[in-house]
C-alpha positions as CSV (number, residue, x, y, z in Angstrom):
1,M,3.0,49.1,21.5
2,V,3.0,52.6,20.0
3,E,5.5,54.7,21.9
4,S,7.5,57.9,21.5
5,Y,10.6,57.4,19.4
6,N,12.8,59.8,21.4
7,K,11.9,61.5,24.7
8,T,14.2,64.4,23.8
9,E,12.7,64.9,20.3
10,R,13.7,68.2,18.7
11,R,11.8,67.8,15.5
12,K,8.7,69.8,14.6
13,Y,6.5,66.8,15.0
14,P,7.3,64.0,17.5
15,R,7.9,60.5,16.0
16,I,6.0,57.4,17.1
17,V,7.5,54.0,16.8
18,I,5.2,51.8,14.7
19,D,5.6,48.9,12.3
20,L,3.0,49.0,9.5
21,P,3.2,47.5,6.0
22,L,3.2,49.8,3.0
23,E,3.0,49.7,-0.7
24,Y,4.7,52.4,-2.8
25,Q,5.1,53.5,-6.3
26,E,7.9,55.7,-7.6
27,K,6.6,58.8,-9.5
28,G,6.5,58.0,-13.2
29,E,6.5,54.2,-12.6
30,S,3.7,51.7,-12.7
31,C,5.3,48.9,-10.6
32,L,4.3,48.6,-6.9
33,H,6.9,47.7,-4.2
34,G,6.6,46.8,-0.5
35,G,8.2,48.1,2.6
36,M,7.6,48.9,6.3
37,V,6.8,52.2,8.1
38,I,9.2,52.1,11.2
39,N,8.1,55.4,12.7
40,A,5.7,58.1,11.8
41,S,4.8,61.7,12.6
42,E,2.4,64.3,11.2
43,G,5.2,65.4,8.8
44,G,6.7,62.2,7.6
45,F,7.9,58.6,7.9
46,L,10.9,56.5,8.5
47,I,10.5,53.5,6.1
48,E,12.6,50.4,5.3
49,S,12.7,48.8,1.8
50,T,15.0,46.5,-0.1
51,R,15.0,48.8,-3.1
52,D,17.7,51.5,-3.7
53,I,15.7,54.6,-4.5
54,P,17.3,57.9,-5.4
55,M,17.3,60.9,-3.0
56,G,14.6,63.5,-3.8
57,K,12.3,60.9,-5.5
58,E,8.6,61.3,-4.8
59,L,6.7,58.1,-3.8
60,S,3.0,57.5,-3.8
61,I,2.4,55.4,-0.6
62,T,-0.4,53.4,0.8
63,V,-0.1,52.4,4.4
64,L,-2.2,49.5,5.8
65,F,-3.6,49.4,9.3
66,A,-6.4,47.8,11.4
67,K,-9.4,50.0,12.2
68,E,-12.6,48.8,13.9
69,N,-11.9,45.1,13.1
70,R,-11.1,45.7,9.5
71,L,-8.1,46.4,7.4
72,D,-8.0,50.1,6.3
73,D,-5.4,52.3,4.6
74,F,-4.4,55.8,3.9
75,K,-2.4,57.4,1.1
76,V,0.3,60.0,1.0
77,V,2.8,61.4,-1.5
78,A,6.2,61.8,0.2
79,K,9.6,62.9,-0.9
80,I,12.9,61.1,0.1
81,V,14.9,63.6,2.2
82,W,17.6,61.1,3.4
83,K,18.6,57.5,3.0
84,K,21.1,55.1,4.4
85,P,22.0,51.4,3.8
86,Y,20.6,49.2,6.6
87,S,20.7,45.5,7.6
88,K,19.1,43.4,10.3
89,E,21.0,40.6,12.0
90,D,20.0,37.3,13.6
91,S,20.9,36.3,17.1
92,N,24.3,35.1,15.8
93,G,25.1,38.5,14.3
94,K,24.6,37.3,10.7
95,P,22.7,39.7,8.4
96,F,19.4,38.2,7.3
97,W,17.9,41.4,5.7
98,R,19.7,44.1,3.7
99,G,18.1,47.2,2.3
100,Y,17.7,50.9,3.0
101,Q,16.1,53.2,5.5
102,Y,14.5,56.3,4.1
103,G,13.4,59.5,5.8
104,L,10.3,60.8,4.0
105,E,8.6,64.2,4.2
106,F,4.9,64.4,3.2
107,V,4.2,66.4,0.1
108,Q,0.5,65.7,-0.4
109,M,-2.3,64.1,1.6
110,S,-6.1,64.4,1.5
111,D,-8.0,65.5,4.6
112,E,-9.5,62.0,5.1
113,D,-6.0,60.4,4.8
114,R,-4.7,62.9,7.3
115,R,-7.5,61.9,9.8
116,N,-6.5,58.2,9.3
117,L,-2.8,59.1,9.9
118,T,-3.8,61.0,13.1
119,F,-5.8,57.9,14.2
120,V,-2.7,55.7,13.6
121,I,-0.1,57.9,15.3
122,G,-2.6,58.7,18.1
123,G,-2.3,55.1,19.3
124,R,-6.0,54.4,19.1
125,F,-5.4,50.8,18.0
126,E,-3.7,47.8,19.4
127,F,-0.8,46.5,17.3
128,E,-1.5,42.9,18.3
129,E,-4.9,43.3,16.5
130,I,-3.0,43.9,13.2
131,L,-0.8,40.8,13.1
132,P,-3.5,38.2,12.6
133,S,-5.2,40.3,10.0
134,L,-2.1,40.7,7.7
135,S,-0.9,37.9,5.4
136,L,1.1,40.1,3.1
137,Q,4.4,39.2,1.6
138,L,6.6,42.3,1.4
């Protein structure tokens, strides 16, 4: 289920299509918010969230994933480098979700969290294993 996002990728790091839940906190705030990682690379994420976050804002992010039959996570600090309004439509073309997509660039990550990111984008898990494990409301 993990696949290359674009076969003609020109970025420094290739992106991998992946849907994983995340929690984030804007720098200087105490409130946690939810979202989804849509694709990932060694340098950043594409995420979706219903919140309108300013460009340039730094986010403390925790990404949840399955590892060895348990739920694990890794943490990063990332900066918003681009954003755009985004909506998803049902089969009739009616929007059922409205929010934003954000391009994030990693600013800070521990060595252990980098190893976990490498594990995730390296495709060494089955996406189907994650679904039964997660009962999160984002």
